[in-house]
N, C-alpha and C positions, 0 to 999 in steps of 0.2 A: 699818682700822688697818694701818699699814705693818708689814711683816715685819721682824724684827730679824736674820733669817738673812742672812749675808754673801752677795753675789752670787758665782756660780761664776766661776772663772778659765778662760780658754780659751788653750790652748797650741798653737802650730803646730809639728808634729813631722813632718818629712819629707813635707810636702804634705798632712798630715792635721790636722784640728782635734780636739784631745782636751780635753774639758771636765773640770775638777777642781772638784767640789762640796765645800763646807765647807773652802775652802782655808786658813782661819785656824785650823783645829783643831790644837791642839798635839799633836804625835806624839812629841817627844823632850823630856822635861821638864827635862833638865839645862841646856839653853840655850833652852828655849821655841821650838824649831824646829817648823815646821808641816808639814801635808800638802803644801802648795805648795812649801815648801823641799825636801821629799823629792823631789817631781817635778822640780824644777830640778836637784837633785843628779844624778838619773839622766840628765837631758839633758846635763849636763856630762861624763859618762863614757859617753855613748851608744854609741860604737863598741865600747868595752871590754865593757860589760855585754851588748850584743847578740852579740858574738863568743863570750862565755862561755856564752850560752844558745842559740845558734843551732841550730835544728831539733832541740832536745832536749825530750822531755817534761819538764814543769816543775811541781813542787809549789810552791804559794804559802803563805807564812806571812802571814796577814792580821791586822791589829790595828784593828778598826773604830772604836775610841775612842782610839787611840794606844797607845804601847808600855807605858804604865802599866796598861793594861786587858787584857782577854781576848785570847788568841791563838787564831786559827782555822787549823788545818792543812787546806788545800784542795787536793785532787787534781783534782777536776772543775772545768772552767772555770766561773767564776761566771756566773750568769744576767745577761742584758742586754748581752752582748758584741756590738759591731758586726760586720758581716759580713766585715770585713777582718782580724779577729783569727783566727789559725790555731790548729788543734789537731792532736793525734795521739792515736789510740786505743790504750790499753794495757790489757792483761788482768791480772787478779789471780787466778790459778788456785786459790789457797788459799780464796778466798771466792766463786769462780765468778761473777765480775762483771767489768765493764769500766769504764773512765773515759776521757773525752775531756779530755786535759790541754792546757794552754797550750803552744804550740810557737812560740817567738819567732823571727821572721825579720826584724824591723825595730824601731827604737827606739820607734815609736808604740805598739807592743804592750806594752812595758815601762811606759810612762807610763799607758796605759789600766789596767794592773794596779794601779798606784798609786792611780788613781781608785777602784778597787775595794778600797782600804785595804791593799794588799800592801806590806809592808816588805821581807821576805826572799824571795829566789828560790833554789829548791833544784832544780837540773836533774839528770836522769839522766846517767849517763856513757855513754849510747848516743844515737843519733840516729834520727829517724823513718824513715829508709830501711830500717833493720832494728833495731828496739829491743832485740832479743835478742842483738845483737853489740856489746858496748861498744867504744868507740874511745878511751877515756880511763882510764888507771890512776891511782888516787888514793891518795896516801900521806898518812895523817892522823896527825900527831904530837899525841897527846891526853894532856895532863898529868894525873897523879893529883891527888887532893885536897890532898896535902902536897908537891907538886912545884912548884919555882919555875921561872920562865921561862928562867933561865940553863941549866937542864938540858935544856929543849926546844931551846934554841939549840945545845947540844953534840950532841944526837942528830941535829939537822938537818945538822950538819957531817959526821957519820958517814954519814948517808943520801946526802949529796952525793958522798962518797968512793966508796960502793958504786955509785951511778949512773954515775959517771965510769968506773969499771972495767968496767961493763957496756956502755959506749958509749951510754947513754941520756941524753937531755937532760931535766932536771927543771925545772919552772917553779914556783917557790915563791910562797906568799902567806900572809899572816896569816889566821887563822880568823875574826877579828873578836872573838874571845874570848881565851883564854889559850894557844892552841895554834898550830901551823903546819900548812899543807897544802902538798904538792908534787904537781903534776900532770905526767903523762907521756903524750904522744900515742902511741897504739898503732894497729896495723892492726885493722880491724873483722873479725877472722878467727876469734875464739874466743867462746865463751859466757861467762856470768858465773861459772860454776863453775870453769872454767880460770883466769879472771882472778883469782878469789879465791885459788886454789891458788898462783898465781904471786906474788901480793901477800904471802901468808903466807910463802913461801920467802924473799922479799926481807926481810920483817920479821925472820925468824929470823936472817938473816945480819947485820942491824944489831944484833940482840940479842947475837950472838956477839962483836961487836966493842966493845961498851960496856956497862958495868954500869948505865948510866942508862936503858936501854930494857928493855921487857918485851913479850912476846907472849902472856902469860897471858890466856886467854879469859874466865874467870869473874871478874867484878869483885870478888867477895868474897875471891878468892884472890890478887888483884893487890896488889903493893907500892904503896901510895898515893904514895910519894915518887918513883916512876919514870914514864917516858913510855911510854904504850901506843902501839905502832906498829899502828894500827888497820886491819888488812887487811879488816875486815868492811864498810868503806865501798865495797867493790867487789862486794858482794852485790846481786842483782837488787832493784830498787825501794828501795835505800838511797841517800839523797842527802845532800849537804852544801851549805852556802851557796856560791853561785857567786863567782868573782872579781868584785869591785866590788859585791857584794850588801851592803846595809846590814843590820845585825843589830838584832833587836828589843829594844833596851835604851834607857834614858833618854839615854845619851850619843850614840846613833846611830853606834856604831863600824862600821867597814867592813872586810870581808874584802879585803885590799889586796895586789896583786902587789908583790913586792919583788925586788931583785937578790940573788944569793947573797952578794955581798960586804957587803950591808947587814945580814945576819941577826945578826951578833955584836953589833950596836949598836942594833937596832931595838927600839922599844917599841910594841906593838900598840895601846896606848891613844891614841897620837898620831894614829891614822888614823880620822877621823870624817867625817861629811857636810860638816863645816865646813872641813876641811883637805885632803881628798883631791882636790877639783877643781883646786886650784892645783898640786898634785903632778902630777896627770894632764896639765894644760896644759903643764907643764915637760917631763915625761918621756914622755908618750904612754902607750900600753898596753904594759906590760912583757911581756904574754903574746901580743903580736901575732904572733910567729913560731911559735907552738906547732904549727900545722897543717903546718908544713914540716919538723918534726923527729920523724918517725914511727919508733918502736922496736918490734922484734919481741919478744914475751915468751917466745919459744922457749927461751932460756937459763934463764929463771926456771922454766919448766916442767921442765927438766932438773934444776934444783936441787930442785924439789918431789919429783920421782921419787926422787932420791938420799935426801932426808930421810925419805921414807916407807919406803924400803927399809931404812933404818937404824932404823926403829921409831917415827919421829915420827907422832903422831896428828893427824888433821885435825879440828879442833874443829867441833861442829855449827853449822850456819848460824843466825844470829839470825832471829827472826821479823820479817817485813815489817810 
């Protein structure tokens, strides 16, 4: 009896052949987009997603039956990887164990991860040369449950103002949900503890300048109508979706780089696997210059010292 299982698709990616099994499986039910559609999306933005992940330990969010089904958080490389898929070993001192995580260096590795049912890519903000020294400061503008996106947009404007005053170049993107992220390239000179202190000092400065923002650590104490400037995303082993990462929802929204001048008018729901490829073809990777704009966090550490001398408490680190 002939099998009803659809044949696998074979994609040529940078001189490698990557097989996509179950290519017709629906991954995004809003428009019935499939696993193969997802693979083609990542090929369309190949340079951008590879740049965002390059040589970073990467946690995978896998959806074996599509985004309406179970999500699997995968730190260790899934079994069955071809020998050209690269990894980096990271340690988890709290649990006294290690994991070999995916370490993307070429687009074929991204497409192979899709074959393994990966939808979301969550890289560390450090690279494999020294995973304990982050080179990316991440500003996460996280709206409360009663906060509208207009407030997120206003806080982004204040964050941009502070970055300009510091002489730091920020690279904004949508989160793929209701928030915004801003990345800043930094020198890999400090540990995660220093970076979190610096990020908290920046967040406090934003909070001083606008009633729309909060740095309150405990969720139960936070005003749900405000934007949490989440400095905790710079804690070791805390990750957020990469630029160009699809998010695990039925609409297939995408964490999409935007220009600062777009933020006042942007609607994150407009960026999906159906729309971002055309935008990318027109604009290219809006984060392409990030590695050329390195900022020293020394001024932020001075702010942190000042705040602590004035009695500001450093909140406890969240658990990994």
